[in-house]
Biotite code that builds the C-alpha atoms (Angstrom):
import biotite.structure as struc

atoms = struc.array([
    struc.Atom([81.502, -18.105, -43.246], chain_id="A", res_id=1, res_name="MET", atom_name="CA", element="C"),
    struc.Atom([78.728, -20.434, -45.006], chain_id="A", res_id=2, res_name="GLU", atom_name="CA", element="C"),
    struc.Atom([78.833, -22.897, -42.354], chain_id="A", res_id=3, res_name="THR", atom_name="CA", element="C"),
    struc.Atom([77.650, -20.106, -40.127], chain_id="A", res_id=4, res_name="THR", atom_name="CA", element="C"),
    struc.Atom([74.422, -19.617, -41.887], chain_id="A", res_id=5, res_name="TYR", atom_name="CA", element="C"),
    struc.Atom([72.683, -22.786, -40.533], chain_id="A", res_id=6, res_name="PHE", atom_name="CA", element="C"),
    struc.Atom([74.231, -22.775, -36.903], chain_id="A", res_id=7, res_name="ASP", atom_name="CA", element="C"),
    struc.Atom([70.987, -22.239, -35.368], chain_id="A", res_id=8, res_name="ARG", atom_name="CA", element="C"),
    struc.Atom([69.370, -24.889, -37.364], chain_id="A", res_id=9, res_name="THR", atom_name="CA", element="C"),
    struc.Atom([72.490, -26.774, -36.014], chain_id="A", res_id=10, res_name="ALA", atom_name="CA", element="C"),
    struc.Atom([71.663, -26.475, -32.642], chain_id="A", res_id=11, res_name="LEU", atom_name="CA", element="C"),
    struc.Atom([67.768, -27.491, -32.664], chain_id="A", res_id=12, res_name="LEU", atom_name="CA", element="C"),
    struc.Atom([68.058, -30.444, -35.172], chain_id="A", res_id=13, res_name="VAL", atom_name="CA", element="C"),
    struc.Atom([71.512, -31.720, -34.724], chain_id="A", res_id=14, res_name="GLY", atom_name="CA", element="C"),
    struc.Atom([74.646, -31.941, -36.745], chain_id="A", res_id=15, res_name="ASP", atom_name="CA", element="C"),
    struc.Atom([73.551, -35.497, -38.059], chain_id="A", res_id=16, res_name="GLU", atom_name="CA", element="C"),
    struc.Atom([70.311, -34.358, -39.343], chain_id="A", res_id=17, res_name="ALA", atom_name="CA", element="C"),
    struc.Atom([72.042, -31.084, -41.008], chain_id="A", res_id=18, res_name="MET", atom_name="CA", element="C"),
    struc.Atom([74.294, -33.820, -42.898], chain_id="A", res_id=19, res_name="GLY", atom_name="CA", element="C"),
    struc.Atom([71.129, -35.410, -44.100], chain_id="A", res_id=20, res_name="ARG", atom_name="CA", element="C"),
    struc.Atom([68.902, -32.256, -44.821], chain_id="A", res_id=21, res_name="ILE", atom_name="CA", element="C"),
    struc.Atom([72.253, -31.178, -46.671], chain_id="A", res_id=22, res_name="ALA", atom_name="CA", element="C"),
    struc.Atom([71.783, -33.853, -48.752], chain_id="A", res_id=23, res_name="ARG", atom_name="CA", element="C"),
    struc.Atom([67.719, -34.329, -49.706], chain_id="A", res_id=24, res_name="ALA", atom_name="CA", element="C"),
    struc.Atom([67.183, -33.770, -53.085], chain_id="A", res_id=25, res_name="ARG", atom_name="CA", element="C"),
    struc.Atom([63.471, -31.419, -53.601], chain_id="A", res_id=26, res_name="VAL", atom_name="CA", element="C"),
    struc.Atom([61.539, -31.286, -56.595], chain_id="A", res_id=27, res_name="ILE", atom_name="CA", element="C"),
    struc.Atom([59.077, -28.430, -56.441], chain_id="A", res_id=28, res_name="LEU", atom_name="CA", element="C"),
    struc.Atom([56.018, -28.096, -59.399], chain_id="A", res_id=29, res_name="PHE", atom_name="CA", element="C"),
    struc.Atom([54.808, -24.611, -59.161], chain_id="A", res_id=30, res_name="GLY", atom_name="CA", element="C"),
    struc.Atom([57.308, -21.361, -57.641], chain_id="A", res_id=31, res_name="VAL", atom_name="CA", element="C"),
    struc.Atom([53.907, -19.092, -57.137], chain_id="A", res_id=32, res_name="GLY", atom_name="CA", element="C"),
    struc.Atom([52.353, -18.406, -53.764], chain_id="A", res_id=33, res_name="GLY", atom_name="CA", element="C"),
    struc.Atom([52.961, -21.728, -52.085], chain_id="A", res_id=34, res_name="VAL", atom_name="CA", element="C"),
    struc.Atom([55.579, -22.942, -53.889], chain_id="A", res_id=35, res_name="GLY", atom_name="CA", element="C"),
    struc.Atom([58.086, -19.887, -53.943], chain_id="A", res_id=36, res_name="SER", atom_name="CA", element="C"),
    struc.Atom([57.986, -20.000, -49.925], chain_id="A", res_id=37, res_name="TRP", atom_name="CA", element="C"),
    struc.Atom([58.594, -23.615, -49.949], chain_id="A", res_id=38, res_name="VAL", atom_name="CA", element="C"),
    struc.Atom([61.876, -23.092, -51.612], chain_id="A", res_id=39, res_name="ALA", atom_name="CA", element="C"),
    struc.Atom([62.565, -20.267, -49.158], chain_id="A", res_id=40, res_name="GLU", atom_name="CA", element="C"),
    struc.Atom([62.051, -22.079, -46.522], chain_id="A", res_id=41, res_name="SER", atom_name="CA", element="C"),
    struc.Atom([63.840, -25.309, -47.284], chain_id="A", res_id=42, res_name="LEU", atom_name="CA", element="C"),
    struc.Atom([66.870, -23.314, -48.061], chain_id="A", res_id=43, res_name="VAL", atom_name="CA", element="C"),
    struc.Atom([67.434, -21.074, -45.359], chain_id="A", res_id=44, res_name="ARG", atom_name="CA", element="C"),
    struc.Atom([66.815, -24.490, -43.444], chain_id="A", res_id=45, res_name="THR", atom_name="CA", element="C"),
    struc.Atom([69.994, -25.826, -44.860], chain_id="A", res_id=46, res_name="GLY", atom_name="CA", element="C"),
    struc.Atom([68.659, -27.684, -48.246], chain_id="A", res_id=47, res_name="ILE", atom_name="CA", element="C"),
    struc.Atom([71.278, -27.690, -50.918], chain_id="A", res_id=48, res_name="ARG", atom_name="CA", element="C"),
    struc.Atom([69.861, -29.330, -53.904], chain_id="A", res_id=49, res_name="HIS", atom_name="CA", element="C"),
    struc.Atom([66.558, -28.285, -54.915], chain_id="A", res_id=50, res_name="ILE", atom_name="CA", element="C"),
    struc.Atom([64.743, -28.261, -58.890], chain_id="A", res_id=51, res_name="THR", atom_name="CA", element="C"),
    struc.Atom([61.834, -25.651, -59.004], chain_id="A", res_id=52, res_name="LEU", atom_name="CA", element="C"),
    struc.Atom([59.782, -26.002, -62.106], chain_id="A", res_id=53, res_name="VAL", atom_name="CA", element="C"),
    struc.Atom([57.583, -23.358, -63.653], chain_id="A", res_id=54, res_name="ASP", atom_name="CA", element="C"),
    struc.Atom([56.527, -21.854, -66.663], chain_id="A", res_id=55, res_name="SER", atom_name="CA", element="C"),
    struc.Atom([55.119, -18.504, -65.677], chain_id="A", res_id=56, res_name="ASP", atom_name="CA", element="C"),
    struc.Atom([56.669, -15.342, -65.602], chain_id="A", res_id=57, res_name="ARG", atom_name="CA", element="C"),
    struc.Atom([56.363, -12.946, -62.693], chain_id="A", res_id=58, res_name="VAL", atom_name="CA", element="C"),
    struc.Atom([53.382, -10.741, -63.577], chain_id="A", res_id=59, res_name="ALA", atom_name="CA", element="C"),
    struc.Atom([52.015, -7.686, -61.339], chain_id="A", res_id=60, res_name="PRO", atom_name="CA", element="C"),
    struc.Atom([49.539, -9.409, -59.366], chain_id="A", res_id=61, res_name="THR", atom_name="CA", element="C"),
    struc.Atom([52.027, -11.785, -58.590], chain_id="A", res_id=62, res_name="ASN", atom_name="CA", element="C"),
    struc.Atom([53.555, -9.150, -56.260], chain_id="A", res_id=63, res_name="VAL", atom_name="CA", element="C"),
    struc.Atom([50.653, -9.669, -53.239], chain_id="A", res_id=64, res_name="ASN", atom_name="CA", element="C"),
    struc.Atom([52.075, -12.922, -52.355], chain_id="A", res_id=65, res_name="ARG", atom_name="CA", element="C"),
    struc.Atom([54.519, -14.650, -53.980], chain_id="A", res_id=66, res_name="GLN", atom_name="CA", element="C"),
    struc.Atom([58.335, -14.468, -53.079], chain_id="A", res_id=67, res_name="MET", atom_name="CA", element="C"),
    struc.Atom([60.516, -13.732, -56.536], chain_id="A", res_id=68, res_name="PRO", atom_name="CA", element="C"),
    struc.Atom([57.816, -11.091, -57.294], chain_id="A", res_id=69, res_name="ALA", atom_name="CA", element="C"),
    struc.Atom([58.737, -7.311, -56.877], chain_id="A", res_id=70, res_name="THR", atom_name="CA", element="C"),
    struc.Atom([58.188, -4.339, -58.670], chain_id="A", res_id=71, res_name="SER", atom_name="CA", element="C"),
    struc.Atom([62.093, -5.365, -60.024], chain_id="A", res_id=72, res_name="GLU", atom_name="CA", element="C"),
    struc.Atom([61.068, -9.017, -61.471], chain_id="A", res_id=73, res_name="THR", atom_name="CA", element="C"),
    struc.Atom([58.202, -8.372, -62.948], chain_id="A", res_id=74, res_name="ILE", atom_name="CA", element="C"),
    struc.Atom([58.360, -9.783, -66.342], chain_id="A", res_id=75, res_name="GLY", atom_name="CA", element="C"),
    struc.Atom([61.410, -12.224, -65.384], chain_id="A", res_id=76, res_name="GLU", atom_name="CA", element="C"),
    struc.Atom([61.132, -15.980, -65.778], chain_id="A", res_id=77, res_name="ILE", atom_name="CA", element="C"),
    struc.Atom([59.787, -16.935, -62.055], chain_id="A", res_id=78, res_name="LYS", atom_name="CA", element="C"),
    struc.Atom([62.305, -20.275, -61.722], chain_id="A", res_id=79, res_name="THR", atom_name="CA", element="C"),
    struc.Atom([65.211, -17.778, -62.632], chain_id="A", res_id=80, res_name="GLU", atom_name="CA", element="C"),
    struc.Atom([64.202, -15.005, -60.290], chain_id="A", res_id=81, res_name="ALA", atom_name="CA", element="C"),
    struc.Atom([63.230, -17.604, -57.764], chain_id="A", res_id=82, res_name="ALA", atom_name="CA", element="C"),
    struc.Atom([66.741, -19.341, -58.408], chain_id="A", res_id=83, res_name="ARG", atom_name="CA", element="C"),
    struc.Atom([68.464, -15.555, -57.830], chain_id="A", res_id=84, res_name="ARG", atom_name="CA", element="C"),
    struc.Atom([67.103, -15.235, -54.594], chain_id="A", res_id=85, res_name="ARG", atom_name="CA", element="C"),
    struc.Atom([67.734, -18.587, -53.325], chain_id="A", res_id=86, res_name="LEU", atom_name="CA", element="C"),
    struc.Atom([71.205, -18.618, -54.012], chain_id="A", res_id=87, res_name="LEU", atom_name="CA", element="C"),
    struc.Atom([71.352, -14.810, -52.647], chain_id="A", res_id=88, res_name="ALA", atom_name="CA", element="C"),
    struc.Atom([70.344, -17.151, -49.127], chain_id="A", res_id=89, res_name="ILE", atom_name="CA", element="C"),
    struc.Atom([72.990, -19.367, -49.897], chain_id="A", res_id=90, res_name="ASN", atom_name="CA", element="C"),
    struc.Atom([75.755, -18.933, -52.736], chain_id="A", res_id=91, res_name="PRO", atom_name="CA", element="C"),
    struc.Atom([76.636, -22.542, -52.246], chain_id="A", res_id=92, res_name="GLU", atom_name="CA", element="C"),
    struc.Atom([72.844, -24.323, -52.889], chain_id="A", res_id=93, res_name="ALA", atom_name="CA", element="C"),
    struc.Atom([72.452, -26.145, -55.976], chain_id="A", res_id=94, res_name="ASP", atom_name="CA", element="C"),
    struc.Atom([69.675, -24.766, -57.573], chain_id="A", res_id=95, res_name="VAL", atom_name="CA", element="C"),
    struc.Atom([68.349, -26.311, -60.979], chain_id="A", res_id=96, res_name="ARG", atom_name="CA", element="C"),
    struc.Atom([65.229, -24.517, -62.733], chain_id="A", res_id=97, res_name="THR", atom_name="CA", element="C"),
    struc.Atom([62.895, -26.571, -65.106], chain_id="A", res_id=98, res_name="LEU", atom_name="CA", element="C"),
    struc.Atom([61.499, -23.853, -67.282], chain_id="A", res_id=99, res_name="THR", atom_name="CA", element="C"),
    struc.Atom([57.998, -25.886, -68.285], chain_id="A", res_id=100, res_name="LEU", atom_name="CA", element="C"),
    struc.Atom([54.375, -26.639, -67.879], chain_id="A", res_id=101, res_name="PHE", atom_name="CA", element="C"),
    struc.Atom([54.187, -30.063, -66.114], chain_id="A", res_id=102, res_name="TYR", atom_name="CA", element="C"),
    struc.Atom([51.774, -31.755, -68.214], chain_id="A", res_id=103, res_name="ASP", atom_name="CA", element="C"),
    struc.Atom([50.738, -35.031, -69.755], chain_id="A", res_id=104, res_name="ALA", atom_name="CA", element="C"),
    struc.Atom([53.482, -33.792, -72.490], chain_id="A", res_id=105, res_name="GLU", atom_name="CA", element="C"),
    struc.Atom([56.072, -32.939, -70.183], chain_id="A", res_id=106, res_name="THR", atom_name="CA", element="C"),
    struc.Atom([56.201, -35.194, -67.474], chain_id="A", res_id=107, res_name="ALA", atom_name="CA", element="C"),
    struc.Atom([58.047, -38.054, -69.099], chain_id="A", res_id=108, res_name="PRO", atom_name="CA", element="C"),
    struc.Atom([61.202, -35.269, -68.999], chain_id="A", res_id=109, res_name="GLN", atom_name="CA", element="C"),
    struc.Atom([61.334, -35.522, -65.002], chain_id="A", res_id=110, res_name="ILE", atom_name="CA", element="C"),
    struc.Atom([62.215, -38.664, -63.518], chain_id="A", res_id=111, res_name="ASP", atom_name="CA", element="C"),
    struc.Atom([60.926, -38.141, -60.000], chain_id="A", res_id=112, res_name="LEU", atom_name="CA", element="C"),
    struc.Atom([62.979, -41.021, -58.740], chain_id="A", res_id=113, res_name="VAL", atom_name="CA", element="C"),
    struc.Atom([65.989, -39.384, -58.555], chain_id="A", res_id=114, res_name="GLU", atom_name="CA", element="C"),
    struc.Atom([64.527, -37.090, -56.106], chain_id="A", res_id=115, res_name="TYR", atom_name="CA", element="C"),
    struc.Atom([63.518, -38.202, -52.211], chain_id="A", res_id=116, res_name="ASP", atom_name="CA", element="C"),
    struc.Atom([61.311, -35.135, -52.107], chain_id="A", res_id=117, res_name="TYR", atom_name="CA", element="C"),
    struc.Atom([58.207, -34.541, -54.471], chain_id="A", res_id=118, res_name="ILE", atom_name="CA", element="C"),
    struc.Atom([56.241, -30.917, -53.617], chain_id="A", res_id=119, res_name="VAL", atom_name="CA", element="C"),
    struc.Atom([53.260, -29.959, -55.874], chain_id="A", res_id=120, res_name="ASP", atom_name="CA", element="C"),
    struc.Atom([52.214, -26.445, -55.861], chain_id="A", res_id=121, res_name="ALA", atom_name="CA", element="C"),
    struc.Atom([50.537, -26.876, -59.197], chain_id="A", res_id=122, res_name="ILE", atom_name="CA", element="C"),
    struc.Atom([47.093, -24.831, -59.794], chain_id="A", res_id=123, res_name="ASP", atom_name="CA", element="C"),
    struc.Atom([45.413, -26.010, -62.807], chain_id="A", res_id=124, res_name="SER", atom_name="CA", element="C"),
    struc.Atom([43.402, -29.422, -61.735], chain_id="A", res_id=125, res_name="LEU", atom_name="CA", element="C"),
    struc.Atom([44.221, -31.803, -64.887], chain_id="A", res_id=126, res_name="LYS", atom_name="CA", element="C"),
    struc.Atom([47.735, -31.173, -64.315], chain_id="A", res_id=127, res_name="ASP", atom_name="CA", element="C"),
    struc.Atom([48.055, -31.347, -60.395], chain_id="A", res_id=128, res_name="LYS", atom_name="CA", element="C"),
    struc.Atom([46.257, -34.937, -60.873], chain_id="A", res_id=129, res_name="ALA", atom_name="CA", element="C"),
    struc.Atom([48.727, -35.984, -63.121], chain_id="A", res_id=130, res_name="LEU", atom_name="CA", element="C"),
    struc.Atom([51.911, -35.226, -60.901], chain_id="A", res_id=131, res_name="LEU", atom_name="CA", element="C"),
    struc.Atom([49.683, -36.500, -58.266], chain_id="A", res_id=132, res_name="ILE", atom_name="CA", element="C"),
    struc.Atom([49.827, -40.244, -59.842], chain_id="A", res_id=133, res_name="LEU", atom_name="CA", element="C"),
    struc.Atom([52.802, -39.893, -61.199], chain_id="A", res_id=134, res_name="ASN", atom_name="CA", element="C"),
    struc.Atom([54.469, -38.834, -57.547], chain_id="A", res_id=135, res_name="ALA", atom_name="CA", element="C"),
    struc.Atom([52.403, -41.492, -55.607], chain_id="A", res_id=136, res_name="THR", atom_name="CA", element="C"),
    struc.Atom([53.332, -44.151, -58.498], chain_id="A", res_id=137, res_name="ARG", atom_name="CA", element="C"),
    struc.Atom([57.525, -43.201, -57.978], chain_id="A", res_id=138, res_name="SER", atom_name="CA", element="C"),
    struc.Atom([58.073, -44.480, -54.183], chain_id="A", res_id=139, res_name="GLY", atom_name="CA", element="C"),
    struc.Atom([59.307, -41.157, -53.455], chain_id="A", res_id=140, res_name="ARG", atom_name="CA", element="C"),
    struc.Atom([58.075, -38.658, -50.359], chain_id="A", res_id=141, res_name="LYS", atom_name="CA", element="C"),
    struc.Atom([55.874, -36.472, -51.747], chain_id="A", res_id=142, res_name="PHE", atom_name="CA", element="C"),
    struc.Atom([53.517, -33.424, -50.272], chain_id="A", res_id=143, res_name="PHE", atom_name="CA", element="C"),
    struc.Atom([50.664, -31.500, -51.893], chain_id="A", res_id=144, res_name="SER", atom_name="CA", element="C"),
    struc.Atom([49.051, -28.057, -51.364], chain_id="A", res_id=145, res_name="SER", atom_name="CA", element="C"),
    struc.Atom([45.139, -27.827, -52.149], chain_id="A", res_id=146, res_name="MET", atom_name="CA", element="C"),
    struc.Atom([43.691, -24.745, -52.531], chain_id="A", res_id=147, res_name="GLY", atom_name="CA", element="C"),
    struc.Atom([44.816, -21.578, -50.382], chain_id="A", res_id=148, res_name="ALA", atom_name="CA", element="C"),
    struc.Atom([43.204, -18.653, -52.080], chain_id="A", res_id=149, res_name="ALA", atom_name="CA", element="C"),
    struc.Atom([39.407, -17.299, -50.872], chain_id="A", res_id=150, res_name="LEU", atom_name="CA", element="C"),
    struc.Atom([41.278, -17.524, -47.398], chain_id="A", res_id=151, res_name="LYS", atom_name="CA", element="C"),
    struc.Atom([42.268, -15.433, -44.327], chain_id="A", res_id=152, res_name="MET", atom_name="CA", element="C"),
    struc.Atom([42.081, -17.229, -41.269], chain_id="A", res_id=153, res_name="ASP", atom_name="CA", element="C"),
    struc.Atom([45.763, -18.755, -40.583], chain_id="A", res_id=154, res_name="PRO", atom_name="CA", element="C"),
    struc.Atom([44.659, -21.279, -37.620], chain_id="A", res_id=155, res_name="THR", atom_name="CA", element="C"),
    struc.Atom([42.491, -23.332, -40.085], chain_id="A", res_id=156, res_name="ARG", atom_name="CA", element="C"),
    struc.Atom([45.202, -24.186, -42.094], chain_id="A", res_id=157, res_name="ILE", atom_name="CA", element="C"),
    struc.Atom([45.460, -28.155, -41.609], chain_id="A", res_id=158, res_name="LYS", atom_name="CA", element="C"),
    struc.Atom([47.961, -30.777, -42.361], chain_id="A", res_id=159, res_name="VAL", atom_name="CA", element="C"),
    struc.Atom([45.876, -34.138, -43.098], chain_id="A", res_id=160, res_name="GLY", atom_name="CA", element="C"),
    struc.Atom([45.774, -37.202, -45.490], chain_id="A", res_id=161, res_name="GLU", atom_name="CA", element="C"),
    struc.Atom([44.359, -36.767, -49.218], chain_id="A", res_id=162, res_name="PHE", atom_name="CA", element="C"),
    struc.Atom([41.617, -38.532, -48.645], chain_id="A", res_id=163, res_name="TRP", atom_name="CA", element="C"),
    struc.Atom([40.214, -37.622, -45.472], chain_id="A", res_id=164, res_name="SER", atom_name="CA", element="C"),
    struc.Atom([40.351, -33.579, -46.584], chain_id="A", res_id=165, res_name="VAL", atom_name="CA", element="C"),
    struc.Atom([37.026, -32.071, -45.447], chain_id="A", res_id=166, res_name="LYS", atom_name="CA", element="C"),
    struc.Atom([36.428, -28.727, -46.657], chain_id="A", res_id=167, res_name="GLY", atom_name="CA", element="C"),
    struc.Atom([38.686, -27.597, -49.562], chain_id="A", res_id=168, res_name="CYS", atom_name="CA", element="C"),
    struc.Atom([36.485, -27.314, -53.134], chain_id="A", res_id=169, res_name="PRO", atom_name="CA", element="C"),
    struc.Atom([40.070, -28.394, -55.148], chain_id="A", res_id=170, res_name="LEU", atom_name="CA", element="C"),
    struc.Atom([40.867, -31.399, -52.651], chain_id="A", res_id=171, res_name="ALA", atom_name="CA", element="C"),
    struc.Atom([36.447, -32.390, -53.462], chain_id="A", res_id=172, res_name="ARG", atom_name="CA", element="C"),
    struc.Atom([37.337, -31.878, -57.764], chain_id="A", res_id=173, res_name="ALA", atom_name="CA", element="C"),
    struc.Atom([39.894, -33.963, -57.273], chain_id="A", res_id=174, res_name="LEU", atom_name="CA", element="C"),
    struc.Atom([38.609, -37.243, -56.115], chain_id="A", res_id=175, res_name="ARG", atom_name="CA", element="C"),
    struc.Atom([35.833, -36.696, -58.172], chain_id="A", res_id=176, res_name="GLN", atom_name="CA", element="C"),
    struc.Atom([38.517, -36.440, -61.409], chain_id="A", res_id=177, res_name="ARG", atom_name="CA", element="C"),
    struc.Atom([40.246, -40.097, -59.721], chain_id="A", res_id=178, res_name="PHE", atom_name="CA", element="C"),
    struc.Atom([36.578, -41.262, -59.288], chain_id="A", res_id=179, res_name="LYS", atom_name="CA", element="C"),
    struc.Atom([35.438, -40.943, -62.552], chain_id="A", res_id=180, res_name="LYS", atom_name="CA", element="C"),
    struc.Atom([38.353, -41.622, -64.588], chain_id="A", res_id=181, res_name="GLU", atom_name="CA", element="C"),
    struc.Atom([38.763, -45.027, -62.390], chain_id="A", res_id=182, res_name="LYS", atom_name="CA", element="C"),
    struc.Atom([42.732, -43.892, -62.021], chain_id="A", res_id=183, res_name="THR", atom_name="CA", element="C"),
    struc.Atom([43.589, -43.279, -58.460], chain_id="A", res_id=184, res_name="TYR", atom_name="CA", element="C"),
    struc.Atom([46.994, -42.127, -56.479], chain_id="A", res_id=185, res_name="PRO", atom_name="CA", element="C"),
    struc.Atom([49.324, -44.907, -55.587], chain_id="A", res_id=186, res_name="ALA", atom_name="CA", element="C"),
    struc.Atom([49.355, -45.013, -52.136], chain_id="A", res_id=187, res_name="ARG", atom_name="CA", element="C"),
    struc.Atom([48.418, -42.083, -49.237], chain_id="A", res_id=188, res_name="LYS", atom_name="CA", element="C"),
    struc.Atom([50.057, -38.366, -49.247], chain_id="A", res_id=189, res_name="PHE", atom_name="CA", element="C"),
    struc.Atom([49.826, -35.768, -46.820], chain_id="A", res_id=190, res_name="THR", atom_name="CA", element="C"),
    struc.Atom([48.252, -32.485, -47.716], chain_id="A", res_id=191, res_name="CYS", atom_name="CA", element="C"),
    struc.Atom([48.219, -29.007, -47.044], chain_id="A", res_id=192, res_name="VAL", atom_name="CA", element="C"),
    struc.Atom([44.833, -27.252, -46.748], chain_id="A", res_id=193, res_name="TYR", atom_name="CA", element="C"),
    struc.Atom([42.373, -25.400, -45.273], chain_id="A", res_id=194, res_name="SER", atom_name="CA", element="C"),
    struc.Atom([38.367, -25.884, -44.905], chain_id="A", res_id=195, res_name="ASP", atom_name="CA", element="C"),
    struc.Atom([38.162, -21.376, -45.003], chain_id="A", res_id=196, res_name="GLU", atom_name="CA", element="C"),
    struc.Atom([35.991, -20.594, -48.398], chain_id="A", res_id=197, res_name="LEU", atom_name="CA", element="C"),
    struc.Atom([35.305, -16.747, -48.632], chain_id="A", res_id=198, res_name="LEU", atom_name="CA", element="C"),
    struc.Atom([34.015, -15.257, -51.633], chain_id="A", res_id=199, res_name="GLU", atom_name="CA", element="C"),
    struc.Atom([35.556, -12.693, -54.333], chain_id="A", res_id=200, res_name="ASN", atom_name="CA", element="C"),
    struc.Atom([34.661, -8.839, -53.580], chain_id="A", res_id=201, res_name="ASN", atom_name="CA", element="C"),
    struc.Atom([36.520, -7.255, -55.768], chain_id="A", res_id=202, res_name="GLY", atom_name="CA", element="C"),
    struc.Atom([37.158, -7.542, -59.506], chain_id="A", res_id=203, res_name="GLN", atom_name="CA", element="C"),
    struc.Atom([40.776, -8.398, -61.834], chain_id="A", res_id=204, res_name="THR", atom_name="CA", element="C"),
    struc.Atom([40.984, -8.124, -65.805], chain_id="A", res_id=205, res_name="GLU", atom_name="CA", element="C"),
    struc.Atom([44.146, -11.066, -64.536], chain_id="A", res_id=206, res_name="GLU", atom_name="CA", element="C"),
    struc.Atom([43.277, -14.234, -67.031], chain_id="A", res_id=207, res_name="THR", atom_name="CA", element="C"),
    struc.Atom([44.362, -17.929, -67.167], chain_id="A", res_id=208, res_name="CYS", atom_name="CA", element="C"),
    struc.Atom([44.547, -20.561, -69.766], chain_id="A", res_id=209, res_name="ASP", atom_name="CA", element="C"),
    struc.Atom([44.328, -23.583, -67.266], chain_id="A", res_id=210, res_name="TYR", atom_name="CA", element="C"),
    struc.Atom([41.645, -22.624, -64.635], chain_id="A", res_id=211, res_name="LYS", atom_name="CA", element="C"),
    struc.Atom([38.124, -21.265, -64.878], chain_id="A", res_id=212, res_name="ALA", atom_name="CA", element="C"),
    struc.Atom([38.157, -18.510, -62.644], chain_id="A", res_id=213, res_name="ARG", atom_name="CA", element="C"),
    struc.Atom([40.735, -15.900, -60.858], chain_id="A", res_id=214, res_name="ILE", atom_name="CA", element="C"),
    struc.Atom([40.549, -16.186, -56.788], chain_id="A", res_id=215, res_name="ASN", atom_name="CA", element="C"),
    struc.Atom([41.616, -14.004, -54.401], chain_id="A", res_id=216, res_name="GLY", atom_name="CA", element="C"),
    struc.Atom([44.379, -14.752, -52.059], chain_id="A", res_id=217, res_name="SER", atom_name="CA", element="C"),
    struc.Atom([46.632, -13.535, -49.598], chain_id="A", res_id=218, res_name="LEU", atom_name="CA", element="C"),
    struc.Atom([50.424, -14.092, -48.742], chain_id="A", res_id=219, res_name="CYS", atom_name="CA", element="C"),
    struc.Atom([50.120, -14.877, -45.050], chain_id="A", res_id=220, res_name="HIS", atom_name="CA", element="C"),
    struc.Atom([47.718, -17.787, -46.266], chain_id="A", res_id=221, res_name="ILE", atom_name="CA", element="C"),
    struc.Atom([49.924, -18.807, -48.884], chain_id="A", res_id=222, res_name="THR", atom_name="CA", element="C"),
    struc.Atom([52.751, -18.453, -47.523], chain_id="A", res_id=223, res_name="ALA", atom_name="CA", element="C"),
    struc.Atom([51.820, -20.289, -44.290], chain_id="A", res_id=224, res_name="ILE", atom_name="CA", element="C"),
    struc.Atom([50.687, -23.523, -46.680], chain_id="A", res_id=225, res_name="PHE", atom_name="CA", element="C"),
    struc.Atom([54.352, -23.438, -48.153], chain_id="A", res_id=226, res_name="GLY", atom_name="CA", element="C"),
    struc.Atom([56.257, -22.949, -44.487], chain_id="A", res_id=227, res_name="MET", atom_name="CA", element="C"),
    struc.Atom([54.264, -25.934, -43.539], chain_id="A", res_id=228, res_name="THR", atom_name="CA", element="C"),
    struc.Atom([55.233, -28.195, -46.456], chain_id="A", res_id=229, res_name="ILE", atom_name="CA", element="C"),
    struc.Atom([58.275, -27.561, -46.046], chain_id="A", res_id=230, res_name="ALA", atom_name="CA", element="C"),
    struc.Atom([58.324, -28.335, -42.225], chain_id="A", res_id=231, res_name="GLY", atom_name="CA", element="C"),
    struc.Atom([56.807, -31.554, -43.046], chain_id="A", res_id=232, res_name="GLU", atom_name="CA", element="C"),
    struc.Atom([59.407, -32.266, -44.945], chain_id="A", res_id=233, res_name="ILE", atom_name="CA", element="C"),
    struc.Atom([62.013, -31.160, -42.418], chain_id="A", res_id=234, res_name="VAL", atom_name="CA", element="C"),
    struc.Atom([60.303, -33.297, -39.468], chain_id="A", res_id=235, res_name="LYS", atom_name="CA", element="C"),
    struc.Atom([60.604, -36.119, -42.180], chain_id="A", res_id=236, res_name="ASP", atom_name="CA", element="C"),
    struc.Atom([64.538, -35.836, -43.043], chain_id="A", res_id=237, res_name="ILE", atom_name="CA", element="C"),
    struc.Atom([65.137, -35.292, -38.979], chain_id="A", res_id=238, res_name="CYS", atom_name="CA", element="C"),
    struc.Atom([63.296, -38.279, -37.808], chain_id="A", res_id=239, res_name="ARG", atom_name="CA", element="C"),
    struc.Atom([64.898, -40.808, -39.884], chain_id="A", res_id=240, res_name="ASN", atom_name="CA", element="C"),
])
């Protein structure tokens, strides 16, 4: 029965591309509002080999936008909740998990060269910058999500090269960091971003150790960011 799961995909992209999709190896950093939807879309398209990297547990405030977050998974390790969901979609998928926070200490544990595609959906500025540097040096295809918070208009979500991104505070902060440290990405790379910037109107008691403040976000925006990155990966596989 499993062979029928992706028949509609095969009708569009063809059997040869489906073979390449099935063989592609993806590593995804950050299984939150953006990254979780990258994973879901890729596995539904036929990606069989995916590694999820995240250290968090599902929190109540994740329920409004993250694939693995439901009232039943609160408190669970996020990568494991996501893995269970992905295997429910395709039990034959090879879904691996690394429950760790990607930073200078843990980065050497992961050999990026083992993968065909690297996806950055990290929130922390410092660690996002580190992944960008390491991923662009690896020689592998790399896609990065810029800031998906404080946005409501899906029509303003765009795809662009990192140094050409305009109107995104996260992209600007990353560029400033690279220039200040005089350490730059080894090559150009594709980002998903939006130039919309709204303000927080409510309050929350949520806290976070690795960023200065918590910003409001919506599922339809974070999911479109994630689906767009997945789409870029699938397009790349199909045209090669």
